[in-house]
N, C-alpha and C positions, 0 to 999 in steps of 0.2 A: 504494500500500500504506500502510495506517495503521501508524504506529510508536508503540509504547507510550511510548517515551521521547522522541519527537519528533525523532529523528535521521534523517538521510538513510540509506536502505537501501544506498547505494552505498559504504559503508565508513567512515562517521563513527563516533564513539564509541558503544559499545554499553552495554547495562545492566551494572551491576556485579552480582556475585552477591547482594549485599544488596538491590538494587533488584528483582532477579528474585524473590527470596523474598517481598519485600513485595507485589509485584503478584500473586504466586501466592496469598498469604494473603488478599488482597482479592478474588480471583476468585470471582464468583457467577454461576451460570447459572440462568436462569429459563425454563421451557418450559411451555406450556399445551397441553392435549389438544385434538384437533380440534373438539370441541363446547364447549370452554371450561369444562367442569365440573370439571376437575382441573388443578392446577398443581404442577409439580415444581420444587424449589429445590435446587440442588447447589452446595455450597461446601466449604471445607476441613473443616468439621465433619461432613459427610456429605450424605445426600439426605433430604429430607423432602417429603411431599406435603400438599396442602391441597385441600379441596373448594371449589368456587365457591359463590355465595350460595344456589343452590337445593339444595345438598347432593347427596344421592343420588336425589332425586325424579326420576322419569321413567326411571330406569335399571333394567335387570335386572342380575343378578350378572355375566352375560357382558358386557353392554355397558359396565358400569362397569370391569370388568377390562380391557377393550380400551382404554378411555380412560386408565386409569392406566398401562397398558403404553406407550401412545403418548407420554404426557407424559414418562415415564422414558427412553424411547429418544431422544426429542428432546433431553432434557437431556444424555444421554451423548454424542450427536453434537456438541452445542454445546461441551461440555467438551473433546472431542478437537480441535475446530477452534481453540478458544482456547489450548489447550496448545501446539499446533503453531505458532501465531503467537507465543506467548511464547518458545518455544524458538528459533525463527528469529531473533527480535529479540535474544536473549541470546547468539547465536553470535558468536564473535570475528570481526572484519573479515577478509575473505579466505577464511573457511572455508565460504562459501556458493557455492563453485564449482559449475558445472553438474554435476548428479548424473546418473549413468548410469541411465536409466529402464527399462532392460531388466529382465525378471524375474530375480531371483537364481537361481543354480544350485540345483537341488533339494537338493543335499547340503550347501549352505553353512550356516554357523551361523545367519545371519540368516533364511534360509528356514525352518529348523527352529524358530527362535524365533517367527516369525510363525505358523507352523502350531500351535505350542503355545498361543499367545494365542488363536487362533481356536478351539481345542479346549477352552478353559476352559468348564466347565459346572458351575454351582452351583444347587442347589434347596433352598429353605428353606420352612418353614411358620411362621405366626404363633403366638404363645403359646397361643391358644385353638383353633388348627387351622382357622380359617375362611378363611385366605388362604394361597395358595401362590405363591411367586415363583421364577422360573427365569431365571437370567442365562446367556447363551451368547455366546461370543466377546467382543469388546470393547464392543459396543453392544446386543446382543440382550436384550430383556427381555419376559417373558411373565408376566402376573399373572392368577391364577384366584381367583375368590371362590366359596366353597362355596354350592351352591344352598340356598335358603331362609334365607339370612343377612340379606338386605335385608328390612326390615319386621318382622323378628323382634323381639319385645319386649325381648330381652336385649341387642340391639345398636342403640344410637343411632348417628348419623353419627359422633360423636366417638369412640365405642368402635371402630367399624369403621376409622376413620382411624388410630387407635392401632395396631390389628392390622396394617394395611397398612404403616405406617411401621416397625413392629417387624420384619416379614418382609423389607422392603426393606433395612433396616439390617443384618440378619443376612446377607442375600445379598451386600451390599457388603463386609462383613467377610470372608466366605469367599472372595469373588472376589479381594480384595486379597491374601490369603494365597497363593492359587494364582498370582496375577500375580507376586508377589515370588519365589516358587519358580522360575517360568519365567525371570525376570530373572537370578536367581542361577545357574541352569543355563547360561544364555547367557554370563554372565561367565566361568564356569569353562571353557566351550568356547572362548571368545575367547583365553584364556591359552595 
């Protein structure tokens, strides 16, 4: 296992809270779509997308939406893996005892919390209405680009990219609000 602070996972010194926050602040996830036409960059300032050198050439609205969706989902999965690793490395020595891997009881607080996270669903549109983004659960992303947007004289690649980034940013903001509500509800139930 790779340790962010270089310590032995067997119980040596762990990250301080300051080190954890510093590593979290520097965390950047980059993911590329299957055809390499879209790149997603996720960091503490949010998610932004970039087109590859060929821009949108060779894409239909549907195929571009699928590539944007794939890059976004890959970045979300990467972020979750990185956060799990950071949290594990920040855990105090001795707190990493073997976890019970059985499914939680259906009525438990943790099971209800996980169900709420899986049920988070947000849908947003870009400012000009040509891009729709839907986020579901913790990593699901679906991007739709309105037909006849590509090649339209009013939409350059830069304009379309701005629309996509605006819709993704809005979806991320709405998701964060719903996530925080679910977390607050779980905290109240834990008490």
